N, C-alpha and C positions, 0 to 999 in steps of 0.2 A: 504493500500500499504506500509506504513511504517513498519507495522508488518511483512510483507511478506519479506521486504528487510531484516529485522533483523534475521528472520528465515533463510533465504538463507545464509546470513553472518556467522550465527552460524554453519551451516552445513558445509561450506567452511572450517571454522577453525577447526571443529572436523576431517574432511578429512585430513587436513594439519598435525594435530597432529598425527592421525593415520599413516600416511606416515613417519613422522620423526621418531616416535616410532619404525616402521618397520625396518628402517635402523639401528636401535640399537638391533634389534632382539626381539622386545617385539610386541605382537599381541594384539592390542586393537580394532580389528574389530568388536567384540561384541557391541560396542557403536552404530554401525550402524543398529543393530537389535532391533526392538521396544520392544519386549518382554524381551530380555536380559538387555536392558538398563533400562527399568522400574524396572525389578527386582533387578538390582543393586542399583538403587536409593531408592527403598523401603527398602533395606536392610541397607542403610545409615540411612534412617529416623528411622528405628526401632532401630538401634544400639544407635543413639543418645537418642531416647526415653527411652531405657532400662537404660542407664547411669544416666539420669536424674532422674528416678524412683527410682534407687538403691542408688544415693546420697541422696535423701531425705529419703528413707526408712532406711538406715544405720545411718543417723544422729539421726533419731527417736529412733531406737533400742539402739544406743549407750547411749542416756539420760536415757532410760528406765533402762537399765542395770547398768548404773552408780548409779540412784536413788535406785535400788534394792541392789546394793552392800553396799551402805551406810545405808540401812535399819537397824533398831533397832532389827527386827526379824531375828535371826540366820538362820531360814529355808529359808526365802526369800533371804538373802544374800548368802546362800549355793547354792541354785538353780542357781542364777546369776553366781556365780563363776564357777559352773559346766558347764553351757552353754558356758561361756567365754573360760574355758580350753579345752572343747571338740572342738569348732570351730576353736581355734587358733592352735590346735596340730593335725589336719587331714587335708588332701588335700581338697581344695575346689571342685575340680571335683568329689570326692567320696561322699562328702556331697550332691551335686546336684544329683548324681545318686541314693543315698539313698533316698532323698526326691521325686524325680520323679519316679524311678522305683519300690520303696517299699512303701512309704507312700501315693503317688498318687494312686497306685494301690488298696491299702487297702481302701482308700476313695471311689473310684470308685465302688468297689465291695459292700461296705456298702450302698452306695446311690441307686445302681442298685437294690439291695435287698428291697429297698422301692419305687422302681419305678421312681427314680429321676436320672438326669445326674450330672456329676461332673462338677462344673462351673470353677474348677482350671485349666487353660490352661498352657502349657509349659513356656510362657512368664512370668506369674505370678510367677511359681515356681522359675525361675532364680532370679526374684526379691526378693522373700522371702529369699532364700539361700544366695544370695550376701548381702542382707541388714543385715541379722543375722551374717553373717561372718565378715564383715567389721565392723558392729556395736560392735562386741566384741572387736576389735581393738581400735575403737573410745573410748570405755568405759575405756580401760586400759590407753589410752593416757590422758583421762580427769581425771582418778584417779591419775596419776602421776602429773597432773596440780594442783589438790587439795592438794597434798602432798607438793607442792612448795609454797602454800600460806603463807605469813608472819603471825606468830602467833599474832603478835600485831594488825594486821587488823581484825582478828576474835575476839580478845578480845575486840576491840574497838566497833565492831558491838553488841556484847553481852552486853557491858556496856551502849549501847544506847538504849537497850531494844527490839532488833530484835528478833522475834521468830525463832526457828530453821528453819522453812520452808521459811520465809522471808529472812533470812541470806542466804540461800542456793540459791534462785532464784535471789536476788538482788545484793548480794556481791561476794559470793564464786564462783558460776558458770561463771559469766562474767569474773572474773579474771583468773579462771582456764582455761577458753577457750583461753585467750590470751596466756598463757603459753604453752598450749597444741597445739596450732594452727599449728605450723610447722609439728607435727607428724600427725595431722589430715589431712592436705593437702597431706602429703605422703601416708596416708591410702586412700585418694581419687583417687590419681594417680594409686595406685595399684588396686583399685576397677575398674577404666576405663579398665585397661589391663585385669583384670579378667573376664570382661563382655564378652569376646571372647568365654568363655565356653559355652555361650548359644548354639552355633551351635551344641554341643554335644547332645543335646536333640531336634534338628530340629527346633529350633527357627530361624525364616528367618531373621538373622541379616546379616551384611555385609560379615561375614566369611562364613556363610552357603550359601548365594546366590553367592557368588564367587566360592564356590566349585561346586555348581550345574552348573555354567557357564563353568568351566575349565574342567569338566568331558566330556563335549561335545566339547570344542574347543581346549583342550590340550594347553592352555595358562597360565600354573600355575604361572610363573615367573612374568608376567605382572600384574596379579591380586593380587599376593602376595605383590608386591611393592606398589599397591594402599591401600591394607589392612594396611601395615605399615605406610604409609603416613597418613592415616586417624586416626590410633591411636595415632601416634606422635603428630598430630595436637590436637587431644581431650587432651592429657596429658599435652602439652604445655599451652593450654588454662586453664586447672585446675591449673597449677603452677602459671601462670601469675595472675590469679584471686585471688589465695591464698596469693601471695605476696602483691597484692592490699589491700586485706582484712586486712593482718598483719598491714600494714601501716595506715590503717584507724582506727584500734581499738588499736593501740599502746598508752600506757601510758608513757608519759616521766619519765625516771628514774625507771619505774617498769620492773622488769625481765631482767635488764641490769646489767652487773656486770663483 
């Protein structure tokens, strides 16, 4: 009984919202249609999952590229620099199209020739492209953080007998991370916004699902407002989380001046 009352109350509130929005010229009647409503909610969930996956992926790629940049092997460092320059100086949407329409097609053809299917779905291609793209920016931010490390700190670690690897993971990276954190947070915000390109290759995120709805209902403005609010909320969450992490990781007197 209580559950039924809650459901009825929710329906009344949704109807009231739709009526109020209609007075402002906004059509949200799609919320009353089960299929459209579920599609929109699924789009929100997929967008959140995409952002979470690419945040983790870009962090991993950033560290890998940073380690490669600092490699004593000129060829490894050169490859890393080439990847960074290519991804930073070409449009993200072009990178996605090249990956999905060209590389994915070649992989599919090669696998089909051996009787196998391509396991790489559009969602995964978006994760790969955005992870590499923003990972390149992360690597540059971290590289700048390493450049700001006090020489006395590095010399002290060396005098204490730290190996090159131990010094990197235990001293240099944690301190560089603190210096680079504002830039890393900004990169994360840009990543959240860039995730909207997933709809360009028919990944069912909030943007794609909204397009599918408004092509049938002609309520572009109403849905665009929801998309804007959704991404604003996500970027605000990233900003707030970033500031909290900065406060938690701050070292009194370090990086202030």
